[in-house]
N, C-alpha and C positions, 0 to 999 in steps of 0.2 A: 594542280589539276584537281578538279572537283570530283569527289567520289559519289556515285549514285547508289542509293540504298534501295533494295527491293523491299516490299512489304514484309516478306518473311524474315529478312535480315533485321529489320527494325523491330519486329515482334520478338525475335530472339534476344536482341540487346536489352529490350525492356524487361523481358522475363528474367534475364541474368541479373539485372540491377535489383529487381524485386527479391530474387533469391539471395543475393549477397546482403541486402538489407536485413532480410529475415534471419540469416545466419549471424550477422552482427549482433542482433538483439539477443539471440540465444547465447552467444558467447559472452556478451557484456552484462546481461541483466541478472543472471543466476545468482551470483554472490551478493549483489545488492538486495535482491528480494529475500534471500535466506537471512541476511543480516537484519533487515527490518522486521521480517516475520518473527525471528527469534527474539529480538529486542523487545518488541511490543508484547508478545506472548509472555515473556519472562516478567516484564514490568506489570502487566495486568495481574498475574498470579502473585507477584510480590506485593502488590497493592492490597489484595485480599488478605494475605498472611499478616501484613503489618496492621491492617485494620482490626483484625481479631486480636492481635497481640496488644494493641493499644487499649482495646476494650477490657482485656484481661488485666491490664495494668492500671485500669481506671483513669485513662487519659482520653482525650478527644480523638475519635477514630478518623475524623476528616484530615488529620495530619498525615495520614498514610498516602493521600493523593499527591504529596510533594515528590513521590518517587517518579512522577511523570516528567519531572525536570530532566530526567535521563534522556528525553527526546532531543534536548538542545545539543549535547555532544554527539548524539546519534545523527543529527542532521549534518554536523561538520564531518563526521567520519564517512557518511554516505557520499557527501560531495567530493571528498578526497578519493573514494573508491571510483566514483563516476569519472573524475578527471583522469585517473589512471587508465580506465577502460578506454576513454576517448583517445589517449595517446597511443594505445596499442591497436586500435581498430584499423582494419584493412581499408575500409571505405566508410564514409559517413554520408548517407543519402538524405533526401527530403523526408522520407518516412521516419528516419531516426530523429530528425529535428522536430517532426510533428509529435512523436511519442514523448520526447524530452519536454516539449512545451506543455503537453497534457499533464504530466506529473508536476512540473513547476507551477502550473495553474492550480493543481490540486493542493500543493503545499501552501500557496498564497491564500486559497479559499479557506483552508483549515485555520490558518493563523487569524484571518479576518473574522471567521465565525467564532473562534474562541474569544477574541477581543469583544465582539458584540454580546455573546452569551454571558460572559463574566461581568461585563458592564451592566447589563440589564439585571442580572441576578443580585448583584451587590448594591446597586443604586436603588432598586425598587424593593430589595429584600424579599424577593420571590425566588427562593433557592430551588424550587422544583424545575426551573428552566435548565438547571445543570444536568437533569436526567436526559436531556436531548443530546448531550455531547456524543456519547457512544453511537446511537443510531444514526445521527446525521453524518458523522465522520465516516461510518461504515457505508452509508449511501454514496458519499463522495468517492470513496475507494472503489466501490463497485462500478460506478460510472467511468472512472479513469481506467480501471482494468478491462472493462468491456470495450472501451475505445482502443486500448492497446491490443486486445484480442482481435478486433476487426482489422487493425492496421497490419499486424504481422501474421494473422491467420494461424494462431497457436491456441488450440482448444483448451489447454489447462488454464489459460488466462480467463477464458469464458466461464469455465467451471468455478474459478476463483471469484469472478464477479457475481455469479449466482449465489455463491456461499455468503458473500458480504451482504447482498440484498436480503437474503433469507435471514441472516444474522440480525440485520437492522429490525426486521419485523419481530424476531424472537426477543430482542431487547425490550420492545414495547410490551409484549405479553408478559415478560419476566417481571416488570414493575407492577403489573396488575395482579399476577397470580401468586407471587412469592413475597413474603415479608422481607427477605434479604435480596430484594430485586437488584440492587447495585452490584452485589457480589456475583449474582448469576449473570449479569451483564458482562462482567469482567471475564468470567469463564467462557461466555459466548464469543467475546472479542478474541481471547487467546486461541480458541478453537478455529475461528475464521482466519486468523493470521497464519496458522499452521496449514490449513487447507488452501487458502488463497495466495499465500506468499512462499512459505517454505517448500511445500511440495512442488509447485510450478518451478521454483528456483532450481531445485535438484533435477527436475525434468529437463530444464534448459541446459544445464551443465552436461547432462547425459547425452542430450541431442547434439550438443556442440562437439562431442567426441567423434561423431560420425563424419565431421568435416575436417578433422585433423589429419 
């Protein structure tokens, strides 16, 4: 026997699905965001400390940038965290798939951008191109977080997107105004990761407790 749905019943079902999707995001995204925010902020500050240490030891300061290889195990750990979240999720909706696709697209864009920028810098020996790494990646993070904010209607994500966009502009001015512009860029990056990832991550976990 076919069940007939009234307009009100259909609206209630759609609303419930959206709410469940939003709750899933809150429960699943918090730890991953805190992990990435903490890892990138720590690595940026470690980069600065190692650069000054290498200069003090009369060695090449660019060697300090090798600390960013920590992102490789970071990706593997975050993928493991995401798979664990997926296994425990109550429901996975179309909105969840869209948000996952946005961040997978972000990761692929960053990898391709780094390949392009390093190829240009070292093949043409124009190393000033490397100054674009932080601001461009921060613009990509801001765009991805803005899309996530619109999809799940969670304002801290919007605040995070604004922080990253502002940080990208600040990175540009840092290179113009400060002799140690790269170090200032790293401080800006670390600050934006705390504001845009760590704080929203804790807010998601706090909000998730309301549904337990």
